[in-house]
N, C-alpha and C positions, 0 to 999 in steps of 0.2 A: 682182783675180781674181773672177769671177762665178760663183755656185753656180747649178746647174741643179735642185737638188733641190726636189721639191714637197712630199710629205708622207710620213708613216711608211708608210702604205699603198700608195704608189706607188713613186717611185725614190728610196727612202730612203738618204741619206747618200752618193750617188754622182752623177756627171755623166751623166744618162741620154743625153745626145747621143753620148757615147763609146761606148755599148753596142749591139751589133747587135740589132735586134728579133727577138724569138723568137715562137713560136706563142703562148705565153702572154702576151706582152705586147701582141700585136696583136689577139687574138681573145677576146671575152668569152663565147663560146659553147663553147670547147673543154671536153671532159670529161677530168678527171684521174683516175688510180687513186684508189680511196677518197674520191673527191671533193675531193681536195687537190692543189695544186701542190707542187713541191718546196720552194719558198720557204715556203708555208704549213705544210707538214709539218715543216720545220725549225724554224720558229717555234714550233709548238705542242709539239715536244719540248722545246726550250729554256726555254719558260716554265712547263711542267708542274708542276715542284715547287713554285714560287712560288704558282701558282694554286690548288694544293692546300692550301697553308698559309693563303692568304687566305680561301678558302671556309670553313675551320674557324674562323678568327678573326671572320669576318663573321656567322657563325651564333652564335657566343658573344656577340658585339656586341648582336645582337637581343634576346637573352634578358637580358643584364646589361651595359649600356653602361658603358664607363670611359674617361677620358682617355688613360690609358696605352695602352690598345687601339686607340683611334682613332689615336694617333700611329704605332703599330706597323703598322696597315693602311695609312696614307699612306706610310710608308717601304717597305712591300712593294709598293705600287702603283708608286712611283717605281722600285724594283728591276725590276719586271716590264716597265715601259716602257723601262728601260735595256738589259735583256736582249733585248727584241724588236727594238730599233733596231740593237744590235750583231749579232743574228743575221741581220737582213736585210742588213746591210752585208757580212757575210761571204758571203751567198748571192749578191748581186749585184754583188760587187766586180770591178773591172777586173783584169788581170794584174798590174799593179804595185802595186795595193792588196793583192791576195792574197799577193804576195810579202812585203810588210810584215806581214801577219796571220798568216803560216805559223807554226803550232804555237802560235797564241795564241787560245784558243777562248773567252776571256772577255775583256771590258774590263779587269778587274783585271790581266791579265798583259801589258798594253801598258806600255811605257816612255814617259816624257814625249816623247822625241824620236820614237818611232813615231807618236804622235798629231800631232805637228807635221809629220812627213813625210806622213802621211795628208792632212793639210790641203793640202799642197803638191800632193798628187796628186788634189785636187779632192773630198775629203771634207768635208761641211759640219759642222764641229764644234759649231756651235749646235744643229743636229739631233740630234747624238750626245750632247751634254753638258748641255744646258739643258732645264728643264721650265717652260713658261709658268705663271705664278701665276694662281689663281682658276679652273682648268681641271682636268678629270680628270688625275691625276698620271701617267697612261700617255701622254697627248697630247704632241706634239712642236711644236717651232718650226723655222724655217729662217732663213737669213740674208736671204732675199728677203722674208719676212714681217717680219722686223726692220726693214729698209731702208724698207719701205712704211709702218712704223708701226703695223702690225696687232697685233704683241705688244711690249710695253714692259717687262713685269716678269717676272723669272725665279728659278727656284731652280737653284742648281748641282748637278748630278747625277753626281758622280764616283764614288759608291758606296764600296767599300772599296779602291780604288786609291790607296795611299799614294804610289805612285810620281809622281802627277801632282798631288797637293794642294800648292799654292803654287808649283809650277813651271808648269804650264799656267795662263795668266792670262786675264783677261777680254778683253784685247787680242787674244789668240790665237783667242778663240772668236767674238767679235763682229765684224761687217763694219767695214771702216776708215771708213765714213761715220759711225759713231756716235762723236761726238767728246767727249762728256761722259756720265757715268753716276754713279750712286750704288751703291756696294758696302757692303752692311750699314748703309745710311743715310749713309755718308761719300762726299761728292762728290769726283770726280776727273775729270781731263782727259787725253785721249790723248796720249802722247809716244812716241818711237821710241828714244831714248837715255837712259840706257845699256842699258835693257831695254824692248823693246816692250810697252806696256801703258798702265794708267791710274795717275796719280800725284795724290795728295791736294792739292786746291787750297790748303789752309792751310799745310801743312808741307813740301809737295813730296815726300813719302815714297811709294814704290811701294805700290800696293794689291793684296795677292795675293788669291786666291780658294781656298776650301776647298769640301769637299762639304757642301751644305746652306745655303751662303751665299746671300745675296739680291742680285740685280743689277737695277737700274732704269735704263732708257734715259732720259736727260735731254735730250740733243740730238743731232739728226741733221743733218749738212751735207755739202755736196759735197766730194769730195776731188779736188784738181787733180792733173795729171799728174806734176809735180814731186814733190808730196806722197806719191803713190802710189808712186812709184819710190823715195823714200826709206824709205817703209814696207817695201816689198818688200825692200830692201837689208838693212834692220835685221833683219827677220824671218828672212831667209836666214842672216844673221850668227848670230843667236840660235840657229837650227835646227843650224848647224854645231857651235858651242860644245857644245849639249846631246848631239848625236849622238857627238861625241868622247868626252863624259863617259860616256855610256851604254856605248859600246864599250870603254872603260877598265875599266868594272865587269863587262864581259863577257870579261875577259882578253885584251882587244884584237882580239877577233874581230868581223867584220862582222855586223851584226844582220839582214841579208837579202842576197839575191843580187843586188840592184840594182847597176848599174855604179858610182853614186855612192857606195854603201856600201863597195864594194870598194876604191875609191880612198881613202876616209877610214880604212880599216883600216890602211893603212901609217902614217898620221899617228898614230893611237891606239897602234900598237905602238912607235913612236919615242918617244912620251911616257912609255909605261911603262918604257921603258929608262932614261930620264932620271930618273923617279921611284925606280927601284930604286938607282940610284947615289946619290942623295941619302939614301935609307933606310939605307945602310950605315953611316952615322955613328951610327945608334941601334940597331944589331943587338944590341949587348951590354947595352941598357938593361933593367934588371930592375925592375919596379914594385913593390918590396918596402914601401916607405915613403915618407912625405912628405920625409924628410931626403934620400933618394936622388933623389926627384923634384926638389927644390930644388938639389941640387948638380949633377945632370945638366943641368938646363934654367935654371939661374940667370941664365946671360948673356942668353938670349932673354926670360926673365921681366922682368929689369931694363929692358931695352931697350923692350919693348913697353908696360909699364905706365908708364915714364917719358914715352914718347911721347905718351900720352893723359891722363896725370895719375891714373891708376887706383890707389887704394890696394892695394899688392901683397899685404899680408896677407888683405885682404878677397877678392882674386880668388882666392888659394890655399886659404884656409880656408872661405870661404862660397860660392864657385862651384865650384871643382875638386872640393874634398873632398866637398861635398854632392852633386854630380852624379855623381862617379866616386871612390869611396871608396878603391879600389886605386891610383889614379893610372896606370890602364892605358890607354894610348892606342889600343888595339884592342878595347876593349869596345863591344858593340852592344847596345841595348835591344830585348829580345825582343818588346815591345809596339808599338814604333814604328820609325822610321828614324833615330832618334838615335844617335850613334856618337862615340866617341873621348873625350878628356879633358874637353871642354866639352859632350859629349853633344848636339851640334849635328845637327838633322834635315837630310834631303836638300834640301828646298826652301830653307831658311835658308842651307845651305852654298853652294848656287848663287849665291844673292844676294850672299854676302860675297865668293865668289870672283870673281864678275863686277864687284864695285866695286874689288877690289884688283888686278885683271888689268893695268890700266895704271900701277899704282904699282910693283908687283913685276916686271911684264913677263914673267910666266910663270904658268901654272895653279898654283893651290893644290892640294898633295897631301894627300888626306884621311888617308892612312896615315902621314904624316909628323908626329911629335908636335910639332916646332917649328911647322909650318904650322897645327896645331890651336890652339896658344897664340896665334899671330898672328891667326887667325880669331876666336878668342874675344874678344880684346882689342877688335878692330875692330868686332864686333857689339854689345859692351857699350857701347862709345862711341856706336855709332849708335843704340842704344835710349835712351841717355841724351839725346841730342840730339833724336831723334824725339819723346820724351815730354817733353822740357824738364823733366827731373827731376834729382834728386840721384843720386849714386853708388849708395847703398843701395837706392834705389827702382829703379834700373837693374838691379840684381842680381834683384830680385823679377820685373821684367818680362822679363828674360832668361829665367827660368823659364817664366813664364806666356805670354810672346809680347807683342811690342811693341804689338799692336792689342787687347790685353785690355781688356774693359770689362763693364758690368753684364750684356750678353747672354750673355757667356761664363762667368759666375760659376757657375751651377748645374752645367755640364758639368765645370768644374774641380773642384768640390766633390766630384762623384761619384767621383773617382779620386785624391783627396788628403785623406783622412780626418785626418791628423795637422794639416793646416791648418785644417780645418773645426773641430777641437777648440779651436783657438785664437781663433776668431771671436767677435766680441761678440754678434752676432744672426744665427745661421745660418737661422733660419726666415724671415727677410726679408732675404736676402743682397744685398749690394751690392758693386761693385768695390773700393771703398775700404776696406771692412770685410775683404775677402778679401786685399788687398795688405797691410794691417796685420798680419794673421795670418800671412801668408807670411812678413813681415819677421822675425816672432818665430821661426817655424820655421826659416828660413835663418840665424838668429843675426846678423842685420845690424843690429840696433837700436843697437849700440855706435857705428855709423857715421852715425847720423842727423844728426849736426852737421857732417859732412864736406861 
């Protein structure tokens, strides 16, 4: 797929060849009311609150410079650029793109499958979601710039959209000619199975991306017709799965009026029926106590812990009880997308479900407590293998994230005061110090010899 996008100021995020030329796009002399085109007026309105806040902070920075204010200004500049590109996408969208964007007036309201479907409808995701490093944070890139090697280093610009962190990957955003990248300094190569994207060279693990992550293009090469066909098939399959999942979250209703969504609506509704049948088994479960939890789910706990060799007591006492004290499979974290017994986030759930799809030969049901236990054990085992660590360490990395390292420490410390209180040297924090402190907090030190 070739993008025709040129820059933020021209045909931002859409295929300009598919849009009829208007007076505005063909004449540089036309005079608009108030001196503004519709696109410029919309853009001015959308970015006004951020520009006002920026002006205030920049004035304060001149009088009293601080590092914290500098970071805030950069974040706001990224936000302004993100709003601007999304605003122009809305203004200049094709009819199909407008159907996907209907009732979604900010990037934060888009689901992951919305973004993947926009890509299929010729939206340049690199233009929409990446900021070139070393430039004005409001500047943009394009797939064409990347393919020509003009832009090689980027910051991921997802903003507050937690629907796409970890689900939209670098492989979705970058052109298929980019065969090798570094994500936060970790080198990976492009693969198309089981999930299109980049996989770490050393471990073979998938490399996700989150807002604020860095991406460096390492190698660009030609993609032959066979490789491109495989890529498109893999991406179509990935989009299909994500679209169904998002429709299930939408009570089985189509997410747009596009014909392909109407067709998928039937599949989503059928899957919901199957899930409700499976859920009947647990309708009377009352999450009153650990004893009730063990009695109700003893069979699946024994089966799954035995499969991987996970210490069962550790799983129950140091993971489920720490993450979900009430053993309630329907609890959602108000601060994130974490949900259920193991408090697994949206992106991680997608990864787990994708890995198990061809083992279970069905979708994992996030509202089924049994499936939550299955997913938790699979992910814990995945973390152990990915980190090449012990079970007690895998519990800590389960909480912190399998990619946790020195660069993540300060952000983790900011929201985990009880762990900080157990660190040896919080003023000069390291990942190792944080992990040891977390082990004390999660109570897994007794398993250090396991």
